[in-house]
DRENMI-674343 format. One line per 2 residues: number of its first residue (from 1); their letters; for each residue x, z, y of C-alpha. Coordinates in Angstrom, 3 decimals, padded with zeros to 6 digits. Each point is the difference from the previous one (the first is absolute). Layout:
! residues N
NUM> a> X:Z:Y ~ ...
END
This chain:
! residues 601
1> xx> 144.118:087.088:076.842 ~ -003.697:000.274:-000.590
3> xx> -001.679:-003.188:001.016 ~ -003.029:001.898:001.284
5> xx> 002.251:001.550:002.579 ~ 000.468:-003.630:001.169
7> xx> 003.513:000.187:001.456 ~ 000.927:-003.651:000.331
9> xx> 003.515:-001.444:-000.706 ~ 002.624:000.457:002.658
11> xx> 000.990:-003.127:002.058 ~ 000.770:-000.967:003.571
13> xx> -001.447:002.186:002.748 ~ -002.422:-001.257:002.609
15> xx> 000.925:000.889:003.563 ~ -001.667:-000.564:003.383
17> xx> 001.889:-002.572:002.052 ~ -002.021:000.637:003.244
19> xx> -003.234:001.456:001.205 ~ -002.191:-002.374:-002.031
21> xx> 002.343:-001.695:-002.372 ~ 001.252:000.993:-003.415
23> xx> 002.816:-001.655:-001.965 ~ 001.761:000.679:-003.266
25> xx> 003.664:000.918:000.192 ~ 002.357:-002.618:-001.501
27> xx> -002.887:-002.249:-000.944 ~ -000.182:-003.479:001.658
29> xx> -003.546:-000.644:001.455 ~ -001.757:-003.311:-000.085
31> xx> -003.542:001.037:000.817 ~ -001.755:002.376:002.454
33> xx> -003.182:001.853:-001.027 ~ -002.245:001.024:002.911
35> xx> -002.286:002.994:-000.679 ~ -002.054:001.370:002.893
37> xx> 002.752:-000.648:002.545 ~ 002.778:001.182:-002.293
39> xx> 002.609:-002.676:-001.107 ~ 001.825:000.218:-003.340
41> xx> 003.019:-002.270:-000.377 ~ 000.382:-000.478:-003.726
43> xx> 001.050:-002.461:-002.720 ~ -002.983:-001.586:-001.512
45> xx> 001.090:-000.158:-003.664 ~ -000.589:003.693:-000.909
47> xx> -003.409:-000.114:001.731 ~ -001.030:-003.255:-001.618
49> xx> 000.980:001.316:-003.479 ~ -002.419:002.974:000.228
51> xx> -002.731:-000.907:002.522 ~ -002.471:-002.687:-000.837
53> xx> -001.315:-000.180:003.555 ~ 003.440:-000.661:001.574
55> xx> 000.786:-002.460:-002.797 ~ -003.128:-002.014:000.810
57> xx> 000.753:000.075:003.778 ~ 003.587:-001.147:-000.582
59> xx> -001.094:-002.704:-002.435 ~ -002.552:-001.324:002.493
61> xx> 002.816:-000.760:002.411 ~ 002.508:-001.528:-002.468
63> xx> 000.298:-003.245:001.937 ~ 000.854:001.806:003.258
65> xx> 002.522:002.780:-000.278 ~ -002.014:003.133:000.788
67> xx> 001.773:002.717:001.895 ~ -002.841:002.278:001.104
69> xx> -003.121:001.410:-001.730 ~ -002.623:002.145:001.685
71> xx> -002.062:002.352:-002.232 ~ -003.277:000.804:001.765
73> xx> -001.907:003.211:-000.647 ~ 002.459:001.317:-002.569
75> xx> -001.327:003.458:-001.121 ~ 002.237:002.765:001.257
77> xx> 001.864:-002.254:002.457 ~ 003.772:-000.226:000.239
79> xx> 000.453:003.369:-001.862 ~ -001.732:-001.341:-003.134
81> xx> 001.817:-003.325:000.092 ~ 003.336:001.838:000.322
83> xx> -000.766:001.789:-003.268 ~ -000.896:-003.295:-001.697
85> xx> 003.169:-001.640:001.287 ~ 002.105:002.886:-001.268
87> xx> -001.571:-000.435:-003.391 ~ 000.736:-003.711:000.011
89> xx> 003.665:000.626:000.928 ~ 000.431:002.929:-002.347
91> xx> 000.432:002.627:002.649 ~ -000.371:003.506:-001.306
93> xx> -003.180:001.882:001.044 ~ -002.540:002.284:-001.678
95> xx> -003.702:-000.542:-000.539 ~ -001.881:003.118:001.161
97> xx> -003.590:000.976:000.816 ~ 000.810:-000.666:003.620
99> xx> 000.776:-003.691:-000.523 ~ -001.634:-001.049:-003.235
101> xx> -003.198:-001.163:001.710 ~ 002.041:-002.189:002.358
103> xx> 001.879:-001.440:-002.958 ~ -003.200:-000.800:-001.903
105> xx> -001.499:-001.756:003.017 ~ 003.133:-001.931:001.089
107> xx> 000.741:-001.082:-003.567 ~ -003.539:-001.392:-000.255
109> xx> 000.400:-001.801:003.369 ~ 003.361:-001.484:-000.950
111> xx> -001.178:-000.730:-003.560 ~ 002.864:001.935:-001.514
113> xx> -001.484:-000.008:-003.519 ~ 001.302:-000.424:-003.588
115> xx> -000.690:-003.715:000.285 ~ 003.024:-000.489:002.256
117> xx> 002.304:002.766:-001.173 ~ 000.074:002.475:-002.848
119> xx> -000.490:003.597:000.916 ~ -000.931:-001.022:003.526
121> xx> -000.966:002.265:002.909 ~ -003.793:-000.215:-000.663
123> xx> 000.225:001.256:-003.562 ~ 002.497:002.715:000.903
125> xx> -002.290:001.339:002.799 ~ -003.120:-000.157:-002.195
127> xx> 001.795:001.872:-002.766 ~ 001.004:002.764:002.381
129> xx> -003.668:000.374:001.173 ~ -001.280:000.239:-003.558
131> xx> 002.678:002.250:-001.538 ~ 001.081:002.267:002.861
133> xx> -002.503:000.026:002.853 ~ -003.212:000.264:-001.989
135> xx> 001.252:003.179:-001.714 ~ 000.575:001.893:003.194
137> xx> -002.680:000.899:002.509 ~ 002.261:000.506:002.956
139> xx> 001.644:-003.425:-000.540 ~ -003.396:-001.613:-000.236
141> xx> -000.976:001.440:003.393 ~ 003.283:-001.278:001.492
143> xx> -000.590:-003.472:-001.360 ~ -003.527:-000.012:001.373
145> xx> 001.420:000.973:003.367 ~ 002.286:-003.006:-000.091
147> xx> -002.865:-002.295:-001.089 ~ -001.901:000.700:003.204
149> xx> 002.230:-002.531:001.795 ~ -000.062:-002.487:-002.925
151> xx> -003.739:-000.588:-000.263 ~ -001.714:-002.100:-001.181
153> xx> 002.781:-001.314:-002.275 ~ 000.723:003.479:-001.427
155> xx> -003.691:000.230:-000.921 ~ -000.014:-003.445:-001.609
157> xx> 003.044:000.933:-002.142 ~ -001.966:003.151:-001.188
159> xx> 002.670:002.331:001.375 ~ -002.482:002.025:001.982
161> xx> -002.644:000.276:-002.780 ~ 002.578:000.974:-002.595
163> xx> 001.380:002.793:002.223 ~ -003.437:001.227:000.871
165> xx> -001.044:000.228:-003.693 ~ 003.213:001.734:-000.837
167> xx> -000.550:002.606:002.779 ~ -003.631:000.655:-001.015
169> xx> 000.938:000.312:-003.714 ~ 002.976:002.258:000.662
171> xx> -002.005:002.304:002.312 ~ -002.815:000.263:-002.511
173> xx> 002.322:000.731:-002.905 ~ 001.806:002.701:002.034
175> xx> -003.213:001.628:000.929 ~ -001.124:000.118:-003.601
177> xx> 003.359:001.503:-001.041 ~ -000.312:002.551:002.834
179> xx> -003.490:000.889:-001.094 ~ 001.145:000.593:-003.597
181> xx> 002.791:002.243:001.264 ~ -002.621:002.131:001.740
183> xx> -002.044:000.604:-003.121 ~ 000.180:003.551:-001.461
185> xx> -001.965:002.252:-002.254 ~ -002.104:002.758:001.554
187> xx> -000.239:003.557:-001.418 ~ -002.995:-001.048:-002.009
189> xx> 001.940:-002.842:-001.669 ~ -001.754:-002.851:001.898
191> xx> 002.046:-002.809:001.402 ~ -000.321:-000.344:003.792
193> xx> 001.898:-001.404:002.977 ~ 001.926:002.327:002.247
195> xx> -001.069:-000.964:003.558 ~ 002.461:002.270:001.629
197> xx> 003.016:-001.866:-001.322 ~ 001.265:-002.456:002.535
199> xx> -000.602:-003.619:-000.944 ~ 003.306:-001.928:000.051
201> xx> -001.488:-003.469:-000.717 ~ -000.764:-000.956:003.643
203> xx> 003.503:-000.333:001.386 ~ -000.716:-003.686:000.576
205> xx> -002.344:000.810:002.969 ~ 002.808:000.085:002.481
207> xx> 001.612:-003.187:-001.372 ~ -003.151:-002.109:000.477
209> xx> -000.288:000.893:003.647 ~ 002.740:-002.521:000.890
211> xx> -002.104:-002.966:-001.136 ~ -001.840:-002.301:002.335
213> xx> -003.770:000.687:000.073 ~ -001.011:-003.134:-001.930
215> xx> 002.472:000.555:-002.771 ~ -000.870:003.778:-000.026
217> xx> -003.655:-000.874:-000.368 ~ 000.721:-002.025:-003.093
219> xx> 002.094:002.793:-001.544 ~ -002.738:002.659:000.540
221> xx> -002.666:-002.344:-001.343 ~ 002.032:-000.566:-003.185
223> xx> 000.540:003.791:-000.372 ~ -003.723:000.666:000.274
225> xx> -000.667:-002.560:-002.684 ~ 002.671:001.560:-002.252
227> xx> -001.649:003.470:000.333 ~ 002.353:001.855:002.296
229> xx> -001.619:003.263:001.075 ~ -002.233:-000.179:003.152
231> xx> 001.799:003.001:001.509 ~ 003.323:-001.823:-000.260
233> xx> -001.487:-003.139:001.541 ~ -001.424:002.090:002.847
235> xx> 003.362:001.756:000.567 ~ 001.705:-003.322:000.203
237> xx> -002.559:-001.303:002.541 ~ 000.374:003.089:002.125
239> xx> 003.803:-000.338:000.023 ~ -000.138:-003.655:000.852
241> xx> -002.601:000.445:002.763 ~ 001.923:002.815:001.653
243> xx> 003.137:-002.150:000.164 ~ -001.714:-003.106:001.362
245> xx> -002.611:001.471:002.315 ~ 001.781:002.969:001.533
247> xx> 002.242:-002.176:002.149 ~ -003.058:-001.907:001.308
249> xx> -001.694:003.251:000.942 ~ 003.069:001.168:001.892
251> xx> 000.380:-003.274:001.826 ~ -003.658:000.061:000.949
253> xx> 000.356:003.417:001.527 ~ 003.126:-000.951:001.873
255> xx> -001.636:-003.094:001.375 ~ 002.334:-002.436:-001.745
257> xx> -001.670:-003.393:-000.128 ~ 000.246:-002.216:-003.043
259> xx> -002.023:-001.805:-002.654 ~ -001.974:002.264:-002.309
261> xx> -000.741:-002.747:-002.525 ~ 002.369:001.399:-002.673
263> xx> -001.332:003.541:000.381 ~ -003.553:-001.207:-000.230
265> xx> 000.686:-001.910:-003.217 ~ 001.790:003.150:-001.396
267> xx> -003.038:002.268:000.763 ~ -002.552:-002.368:-001.395
269> xx> 002.090:-000.617:-003.141 ~ 000.537:003.728:-000.618
271> xx> -003.754:000.571:000.232 ~ -000.722:-002.804:-002.461
273> xx> 002.490:001.429:-002.491 ~ -001.347:003.554:-000.024
275> xx> -001.175:001.371:-003.389 ~ -003.720:000.390:-000.379
277> xx> 000.342:003.461:-001.545 ~ -001.284:002.806:002.258
279> xx> 002.618:002.375:001.326 ~ 002.863:-002.281:-000.971
281> xx> 000.964:-000.561:003.612 ~ 000.303:003.053:002.308
283> xx> -002.715:000.181:002.560 ~ 002.490:000.697:002.798
285> xx> 001.722:-003.286:-000.795 ~ -003.399:-001.809:000.059
287> xx> -000.644:001.309:003.484 ~ 003.449:-000.984:001.182
289> xx> -000.449:-003.498:-001.396 ~ -003.423:-000.215:001.656
291> xx> 001.566:000.821:003.363 ~ 002.557:-002.777:-000.544
293> xx> -002.732:-002.415:-001.064 ~ -002.003:000.756:003.164
295> xx> 003.104:-000.295:002.243 ~ 001.112:-003.279:-001.708
297> xx> -003.543:-001.445:000.067 ~ -000.147:-000.592:-003.692
299> xx> -002.991:-001.752:-001.565 ~ -003.370:001.702:-000.109
301> xx> 000.104:-000.015:-003.832 ~ 003.291:001.842:000.036
303> xx> -001.255:002.763:002.295 ~ -003.345:000.310:-001.842
305> xx> 001.842:000.405:-003.306 ~ 002.104:002.809:001.490
307> xx> -003.064:001.707:001.450 ~ -001.722:-000.149:-003.404
309> xx> 003.001:001.504:-001.740 ~ 000.286:002.776:002.543
311> xx> -003.751:000.743:-000.259 ~ 000.367:000.520:-003.718
313> xx> 002.474:002.899:000.517 ~ -000.969:001.217:003.428
315> xx> -000.421:003.600:-001.168 ~ 003.803:000.369:-000.287
317> xx> 000.705:-001.423:003.509 ~ 000.984:002.103:002.994
319> xx> -001.009:-000.061:003.671 ~ 003.283:-001.713:000.961
321> xx> -000.849:-002.811:-002.372 ~ -003.316:-000.727:001.696
323> xx> 001.446:-000.069:003.480 ~ 000.677:-003.784:000.046
325> xx> 001.111:-001.141:003.430 ~ -002.036:-002.724:001.671
327> xx> 002.063:-003.095:000.654 ~ -002.620:-001.749:002.131
329> xx> -000.695:-000.118:003.727 ~ 001.067:002.912:002.161
331> xx> -003.665:000.833:000.848 ~ -000.818:000.567:-003.693
333> xx> 000.044:003.368:-001.810 ~ 003.320:001.706:-000.699
335> xx> -000.644:-000.123:-003.740 ~ -001.449:-002.737:-002.193
337> xx> -003.457:001.545:-000.613 ~ -001.546:-003.144:-001.500
339> xx> 002.535:-000.157:-002.829 ~ -000.518:003.706:-000.833
341> xx> -003.771:-000.608:-000.018 ~ 000.381:-002.846:-002.525
343> xx> 002.174:002.260:-002.180 ~ -002.694:002.709:000.059
345> xx> -002.682:-002.546:-000.942 ~ 002.129:-001.039:-003.005
347> xx> 000.326:003.652:-001.028 ~ -003.740:000.582:000.273
349> xx> -000.778:-003.055:-002.033 ~ 002.344:001.200:-002.757
351> xx> -001.848:003.299:-000.050 ~ -003.249:-001.823:-000.844
353> xx> 001.531:-002.297:-002.579 ~ -000.778:000.177:-003.738
355> xx> 003.641:000.672:-000.759 ~ -000.073:003.289:001.867
357> xx> -003.217:000.952:-001.665 ~ 001.738:-000.349:-003.384
359> xx> 002.775:002.266:001.210 ~ -002.611:002.619:000.935
361> xx> -001.520:-000.077:-003.499 ~ 003.396:000.920:-001.496
363> xx> 000.066:003.160:002.126 ~ -003.549:001.096:-000.522
365> xx> -000.755:003.614:000.986 ~ -002.614:002.114:001.556
367> xx> 000.884:-001.017:003.583 ~ 000.427:-003.511:001.277
369> xx> 002.872:001.137:002.260 ~ 002.282:000.224:-003.066
371> xx> 000.154:-003.808:-000.302 ~ 003.276:-001.646:001.183
373> xx> -001.864:-002.288:002.384 ~ -001.766:002.893:001.702
375> xx> 003.287:001.802:000.527 ~ 001.487:-003.154:001.482
377> xx> -003.013:-000.307:002.258 ~ 000.513:003.528:001.418
379> xx> 003.650:-000.740:000.693 ~ -000.777:-003.218:001.756
381> xx> -002.668:001.678:002.074 ~ 002.429:002.546:001.237
383> xx> 002.474:-002.783:000.708 ~ -002.530:-002.003:001.931
385> xx> -000.971:003.038:002.212 ~ 003.695:000.541:000.812
387> xx> 000.314:-003.694:000.863 ~ -003.067:000.061:002.278
389> xx> 001.511:003.025:001.785 ~ 003.262:-001.925:000.492
391> xx> -001.499:-003.157:001.456 ~ -002.799:001.759:001.986
393> xx> 002.067:000.454:003.151 ~ 000.581:-003.789:000.325
395> xx> -001.845:-001.084:003.165 ~ -000.457:-003.512:-001.402
397> xx> -001.659:001.114:-003.196 ~ -003.606:-001.222:000.027
399> xx> -002.792:002.279:-001.152 ~ -001.171:-002.505:-002.580
401> xx> 003.390:-000.046:-001.709 ~ 000.273:003.728:-000.070
403> xx> -003.453:000.344:-001.537 ~ 000.771:-002.781:-002.486
405> xx> 003.076:001.916:-001.242 ~ -002.040:003.250:-000.304
407> xx> -002.828:-001.710:-001.848 ~ 002.159:-001.928:-002.413
409> xx> -000.202:002.802:-002.552 ~ -003.246:001.100:-001.680
411> xx> -001.771:003.133:001.208 ~ 000.991:002.109:-003.023
413> xx> 003.685:-000.498:000.681 ~ 000.141:002.870:002.501
415> xx> -001.011:003.475:-001.197 ~ 001.148:001.498:003.310
417> xx> -000.353:-001.807:003.346 ~ 002.620:002.040:001.968
419> xx> 002.499:-002.899:000.007 ~ -002.599:-002.539:001.091
421> xx> -001.229:002.332:002.758 ~ 003.555:000.512:001.245
423> xx> 000.583:-003.779:000.225 ~ -003.281:-000.560:001.802
425> xx> 000.768:002.757:002.437 ~ 003.409:-001.613:000.777
427> xx> -001.706:-003.342:000.505 ~ -002.523:001.500:002.396
429> xx> 002.744:001.729:001.921 ~ 001.965:-003.306:000.378
431> xx> -003.083:-002.116:000.785 ~ -001.941:002.120:002.508
433> xx> -001.765:-003.040:001.368 ~ -002.206:-000.357:-003.084
435> xx> -003.757:-000.162:000.662 ~ -002.379:002.587:-001.491
437> xx> -001.295:-002.434:-002.575 ~ 003.504:-000.847:-001.125
439> xx> 000.872:003.715:-000.199 ~ -003.101:000.603:-002.109
441> xx> 000.785:-002.984:-002.236 ~ 003.473:001.446:-000.554
443> xx> -001.148:003.503:-000.746 ~ -002.545:-001.229:-002.531
445> xx> 003.022:-000.541:-002.282 ~ 000.380:003.764:-000.290
447> xx> -002.043:002.048:-002.406 ~ -000.063:003.285:001.840
449> xx> -001.040:001.849:-003.130 ~ 003.426:-000.906:-001.529
451> xx> 001.973:001.621:002.805 ~ 001.864:003.245:-000.785
453> xx> -000.757:003.096:001.982 ~ 003.094:-000.528:002.228
455> xx> -000.855:-003.625:000.721 ~ -003.645:000.878:000.576
457> xx> 000.977:002.731:002.539 ~ 002.189:-002.529:001.758
459> xx> -002.702:-002.640:000.044 ~ -002.608:002.413:001.380
461> xx> 002.089:000.412:003.175 ~ 001.233:-003.584:000.244
463> xx> -001.323:-001.473:003.264 ~ 001.145:-003.454:-001.064
465> xx> -002.722:-000.191:-002.688 ~ -003.510:-001.168:000.947
467> xx> -002.463:002.818:000.475 ~ -002.015:-000.959:-003.037
469> xx> 003.089:000.319:-002.136 ~ 000.754:003.446:001.364
471> xx> -003.524:001.101:-000.773 ~ 000.428:-001.228:-003.533
473> xx> 003.215:001.901:-000.358 ~ -001.601:003.214:001.247
475> xx> -003.013:-000.501:-002.205 ~ 002.038:-000.425:-003.200
477> xx> 002.289:002.900:001.000 ~ -003.109:002.180:000.470
479> xx> -001.402:-001.193:-003.310 ~ 003.246:000.881:-001.696
481> xx> -000.105:003.604:001.283 ~ -003.739:000.282:-000.593
483> xx> 000.325:-001.163:-003.605 ~ 002.857:002.436:-000.547
485> xx> -002.022:002.950:001.368 ~ -003.081:-001.132:-001.900
487> xx> 002.026:000.137:-003.184 ~ 001.122:003.550:000.881
489> xx> -003.633:001.192:000.862 ~ -002.321:-002.066:-002.202
491> xx> -002.937:002.331:000.686 ~ -000.040:-000.810:003.753
493> xx> -002.599:-002.405:001.199 ~ 002.059:-002.666:001.832
495> xx> -001.660:-002.996:001.534 ~ 001.171:-003.349:-001.432
497> xx> 001.841:-001.723:002.809 ~ 000.190:-003.607:-001.321
499> xx> -003.553:-000.835:000.808 ~ -000.316:001.761:003.354
501> xx> 003.202:-001.530:001.362 ~ -001.044:-003.485:-000.942
503> xx> -003.479:000.412:001.491 ~ 001.477:001.367:003.255
505> xx> 002.476:-002.823:000.228 ~ -002.660:-002.581:-000.623
507> xx> -002.348:001.533:002.558 ~ 002.753:000.132:002.631
509> xx> 000.887:-003.625:-000.402 ~ -003.588:-001.194:-000.078
511> xx> -001.806:002.085:002.659 ~ 002.569:000.697:002.651
513> xx> 001.727:-002.031:002.604 ~ 003.817:-000.581:-000.447
515> xx> 000.796:002.610:002.683 ~ -002.323:002.620:-001.452
517> xx> 001.196:-000.881:-003.502 ~ 003.602:000.605:001.096
519> xx> -000.875:003.298:001.593 ~ -001.928:001.154:-003.022
521> xx> 002.894:-000.927:-002.286 ~ 002.370:002.047:002.182
523> xx> -002.308:003.001:-000.240 ~ -000.224:-000.405:-003.724
525> xx> 003.738:-000.279:-000.118 ~ 000.484:003.261:001.838
527> xx> -002.589:001.706:-002.253 ~ 001.772:-001.209:-003.124
529> xx> 003.315:001.256:001.334 ~ -001.526:003.453:000.654
531> xx> -001.539:000.145:-003.435 ~ 003.301:-001.066:-001.535
533> xx> 001.796:002.784:001.853 ~ -002.582:002.583:-001.261
535> xx> 000.519:-001.269:-003.560 ~ 003.748:000.434:000.339
537> xx> -000.432:003.568:001.310 ~ -002.224:000.844:-002.904
539> xx> 002.494:-001.506:-002.407 ~ 002.755:002.098:001.549
541> xx> -002.063:003.201:-000.527 ~ -000.497:-000.928:-003.642
543> xx> 003.768:-000.506:-000.385 ~ 000.584:003.510:001.444
545> xx> -002.435:001.495:-002.507 ~ 001.828:-001.893:-002.731
547> xx> 003.359:001.627:000.939 ~ -001.519:003.492:000.227
549> xx> -001.652:-000.288:-003.436 ~ 003.330:-001.064:-001.587
551> xx> 001.680:003.104:001.413 ~ -002.777:002.224:-001.252
553> xx> 000.248:-001.544:-003.425 ~ 003.680:000.887:-000.263
555> xx> -000.836:003.656:000.825 ~ -002.974:000.458:-002.341
557> xx> -000.475:-000.975:-003.655 ~ -003.621:001.033:-000.477
559> xx> -002.248:-002.509:-001.784 ~ -002.711:000.372:002.645
561> xx> 002.390:-001.056:002.708 ~ 001.168:-002.946:-002.121
563> xx> -003.492:-001.177:-000.606 ~ -000.771:000.262:003.668
565> xx> 003.141:-001.857:000.903 ~ -000.674:-002.785:-002.518
567> xx> -003.456:-000.685:001.538 ~ 001.391:000.038:003.501
569> xx> 002.984:-002.253:-000.720 ~ -002.370:-002.466:-001.606
571> xx> -001.796:-000.296:003.298 ~ 003.242:-000.384:001.946
573> xx> 001.180:-002.983:-002.056 ~ -001.465:-002.301:002.632
575> xx> 001.962:-003.147:-000.999 ~ -000.789:000.347:-003.720
577> xx> -002.755:-002.613:000.180 ~ 001.015:-002.463:002.675
579> xx> -001.724:-003.207:000.685 ~ 000.004:-002.497:-002.841
581> xx> 001.272:-002.711:002.325 ~ 003.431:001.739:000.270
583> xx> 002.798:-000.738:-002.408 ~ 000.843:002.197:-002.977
585> xx> 002.891:001.600:001.874 ~ -002.137:001.206:002.934
587> xx> -000.297:003.614:-001.302 ~ 003.748:000.538:000.262
589> xx> 000.182:-001.700:003.390 ~ -003.025:002.078:001.307
591> xx> 001.801:003.291:-000.841 ~ 002.944:-001.022:002.146
593> xx> -002.092:-001.308:002.869 ~ -002.264:003.082:-000.219
595> xx> 002.909:002.302:000.898 ~ 001.049:-002.311:002.857
597> xx> -003.602:000.022:001.273 ~ 000.057:003.803:000.055
599> xx> 003.177:000.053:002.020 ~ -001.459:-002.316:002.658
601> x> -003.210:002.035:000.372
END
């Protein structure tokens, strides 16, 4: 039989005499070995012949006939000593990955070395680790699992370190082999890696999840040093965290009390092991881990690290990710607004970093909006506006926190302010007790020139807005129509409105009392509404002429009519030269809103 299989010679069988006492059948006993409450009635000669420790204990009591020996803190307890006793008496058993760690530790404790007997238990167990266990990743994991209850002796005997090195090396080699199997030649003859082929080198992820967190940490650290792919490391961390932290989340919801020390250590360790590479860890998992870190009251450094990582890839987050529940007092906000604000600050700082500026230079083009960072900024701005609308109904949400979230992004992040206007309108509706200065302070966040025609029409009739804001909306709406008509009839002598409106507003605020000022603003408001209605009617007439001319064009093919039609249609293209402050897509949007405006009038 192969000696590496370690099936020991057959001899007498050990049997349990009572609940805590073991005896050998047909073997006279002259000594009792006590191990953690268990009593083994044995004959001392086979033990003395192979165990240096028991030989020394018996020799120390030669004068007085010793009949009982107590072995304190024996690694593995009675189970390990039973295996050692079987070996001494020649009982048949097999060395496996499930017991080899115990055999290594108990042989070291009992001094079962070659000094006392040839081919002793210590050398047999060590040989099995070197020849069998170290060649198989699954067996290494099983041995590590057994070593968790044998520390620190298993660490001193290098069992843990040898298994960890074997796991890291094996995983790295398998990944390299898997990568080579994915190499193929393209149609042009160039060698490249097929990313669509499933990678089979990460099957060990599930196996590692059974390890205790301190041992698991050492394994992952060794893998990172060996060069295992960051994506594989991240996948293992996600799998481990989901197994260890999901139960805690469920018990927290169900109100089950208990110590959260283990879960806290798990969360902090997972964060410390995360790869530094961007996008290696899914952003949804980062948010989930952040919720756990807040709930478990992890260290500030742990939470700040998660917030920084989330900020670096916030553009791929969703609204559900941002809705982090608040685990504080009942009188606080429903969602953790402070954490989200810190995440947004991290994102804004990344936008201004030199690293992002280098990324922009790679994508140089005529428009700065083609840069990756600018695209990410637009996505985050839309996400923030949706988040503000979601938290706005919270009665406990302070105005300062709402404004801080809205102002966390730079001014150029929003090309359209419809989302921000909607969120502010929801906040005003839920907080009707706001003072006029607070409402003005809130509405200053909105650039009314960046509202679409639909949003502007809504704002012009919104009684929750301060009067000054409504006047601004009407003014910019009038300017939009006036500019459009001016583009259609460039020969008409229209008065510039920018200067007159500003002078009137300044004169009102400086020369009138508050009551007169308010009455004057209301009159000006009514006048602006009337002029806006007239503009819409005129625009409706122009649209009707447009339709008639198209019908006439279909009936007649004369060159004179075509020339006349060309000149007229040039005048009717009222949104062809819109305000320079609008985005590049405003012409298409104006055509749609133009038809809607005609229907309303």
